[in-house]
C-alpha positions as a Markdown table, in Angstrom:
| # | Residue | x | y | z |
|---|---|---|---|---|
| 1 | Met | 43.8 | 36.4 | -113.0 |
| 2 | Glu | 41.5 | 34.7 | -110.5 |
| 3 | Lys | 40.6 | 36.7 | -107.5 |
| 4 | Ile | 41.6 | 33.9 | -105.1 |
| 5 | Ala | 45.0 | 33.5 | -106.6 |
| 6 | Leu | 45.4 | 37.3 | -106.4 |
| 7 | Gly | 44.4 | 37.1 | -102.7 |
| 8 | Met | 46.8 | 34.3 | -102.0 |
| 9 | Gly | 49.7 | 36.1 | -103.7 |
| 10 | Ser | 48.8 | 39.3 | -101.9 |
| 11 | Leu | 48.9 | 37.6 | -98.5 |
| 12 | Arg | 52.3 | 36.1 | -99.2 |
| 13 | Leu | 53.6 | 39.4 | -100.4 |
| 14 | Leu | 52.3 | 41.1 | -97.2 |
| 15 | Ser | 53.9 | 38.3 | -95.2 |
| 16 | Gly | 57.2 | 38.8 | -97.0 |
| 17 | Thr | 57.1 | 42.5 | -96.5 |
| 18 | Ile | 56.5 | 42.0 | -92.7 |
| 19 | Glu | 59.5 | 39.6 | -92.6 |
| 20 | Val | 61.9 | 42.0 | -94.4 |
| 21 | Thr | 60.7 | 44.9 | -92.2 |
| 22 | Ala | 61.3 | 42.8 | -89.1 |
| 23 | Ala | 64.8 | 41.9 | -90.3 |
| 24 | Ile | 65.6 | 45.6 | -90.9 |
| 25 | Leu | 64.3 | 46.5 | -87.4 |
| 26 | Met | 66.4 | 43.7 | -85.8 |
| 27 | Ile | 69.5 | 45.2 | -87.5 |
| 28 | Tyr | 68.5 | 48.8 | -86.6 |
| 29 | Phe | 68.0 | 48.1 | -82.9 |
| 30 | Gly | 71.1 | 45.9 | -82.8 |
| 31 | Thr | 70.3 | 44.1 | -79.5 |
| 32 | Val | 69.5 | 40.4 | -79.0 |
| 33 | Glu | 66.7 | 41.4 | -76.6 |
| 34 | Arg | 64.9 | 43.5 | -79.2 |
| 35 | Ala | 65.6 | 41.0 | -82.0 |
| 36 | Met | 63.9 | 38.3 | -79.8 |
| 37 | Met | 60.9 | 40.5 | -79.2 |
| 38 | Ile | 60.5 | 41.1 | -83.0 |
| 39 | Asn | 61.1 | 37.4 | -83.7 |
| 40 | Ala | 58.3 | 36.5 | -81.2 |
| 41 | Gly | 55.9 | 38.7 | -83.2 |
| 42 | Leu | 56.9 | 36.9 | -86.4 |
| 43 | Ala | 56.0 | 33.6 | -84.7 |
| 44 | Ile | 52.4 | 34.7 | -84.9 |
| 45 | Val | 52.5 | 36.0 | -88.5 |
| 46 | Gly | 53.9 | 32.9 | -90.2 |
| 47 | Pro | 51.3 | 30.3 | -89.1 |
| 48 | Thr | 48.5 | 32.8 | -89.5 |
| 49 | Val | 49.4 | 33.5 | -93.1 |
| 50 | Leu | 49.9 | 29.7 | -93.7 |
| 51 | Ile | 46.3 | 29.0 | -92.5 |
| 52 | Leu | 44.8 | 32.0 | -94.4 |
| 53 | Val | 46.5 | 31.2 | -97.7 |
| 54 | Thr | 45.6 | 27.5 | -97.3 |
| 55 | Ala | 42.0 | 28.4 | -96.5 |
| 56 | Leu | 41.8 | 30.7 | -99.5 |
| 57 | Gly | 43.2 | 28.0 | -101.8 |
| 58 | Leu | 40.8 | 25.4 | -100.5 |
| 59 | Phe | 37.9 | 27.8 | -100.9 |
| 60 | Gly | 39.0 | 28.3 | -104.5 |
| 61 | Leu | 39.2 | 24.5 | -105.1 |
| 62 | Ala | 36.0 | 23.6 | -103.3 |
| 63 | Gly | 34.0 | 23.0 | -106.5 |
| 64 | Glu | 36.8 | 21.2 | -108.3 |
| 65 | Ile | 38.1 | 18.5 | -105.9 |
| 66 | Ser | 36.3 | 16.1 | -103.5 |
| 67 | Phe | 35.5 | 17.0 | -99.9 |
| 68 | Val | 37.9 | 14.2 | -98.7 |
| 69 | Lys | 40.8 | 15.8 | -100.6 |
| 70 | Leu | 40.0 | 19.2 | -99.1 |
| 71 | Val | 40.0 | 17.8 | -95.6 |
| 72 | Leu | 43.3 | 16.0 | -96.3 |
| 73 | Val | 45.0 | 19.2 | -97.5 |
| 74 | Phe | 43.7 | 21.2 | -94.6 |
| 75 | Ser | 44.7 | 18.5 | -92.2 |
| 76 | Gly | 48.2 | 18.5 | -93.6 |
| 77 | Ala | 48.5 | 22.2 | -92.9 |
| 78 | Ile | 47.3 | 21.7 | -89.4 |
| 79 | Leu | 49.8 | 18.8 | -88.9 |
| 80 | Ile | 52.6 | 21.1 | -90.1 |
| 81 | Leu | 51.7 | 23.6 | -87.4 |
| 82 | Ile | 51.4 | 20.8 | -84.7 |
| 83 | Gly | 54.9 | 19.6 | -85.8 |
| 84 | Leu | 56.4 | 23.0 | -85.3 |
| 85 | Trp | 54.7 | 23.6 | -81.9 |
| 86 | Lys | 57.3 | 24.1 | -79.2 |
């Protein structure tokens, strides 16, 4: 297995673990206020993982695809974040 693919998968696994842990904490605390605080923390985790995994993928593909395509893929990830900005 390629190291970059392993890194990408590991980051997603970590992100998923954080999401599940947050859901359990929301249920445990049982108040809307605490759930919103936990949810606010998750708002930082999701985009960060998206950018890191995309960056790793692009780094792994750097020698295989053209620079223009690398820029287009990275720009697409940035546009997703801009589209979700509240």
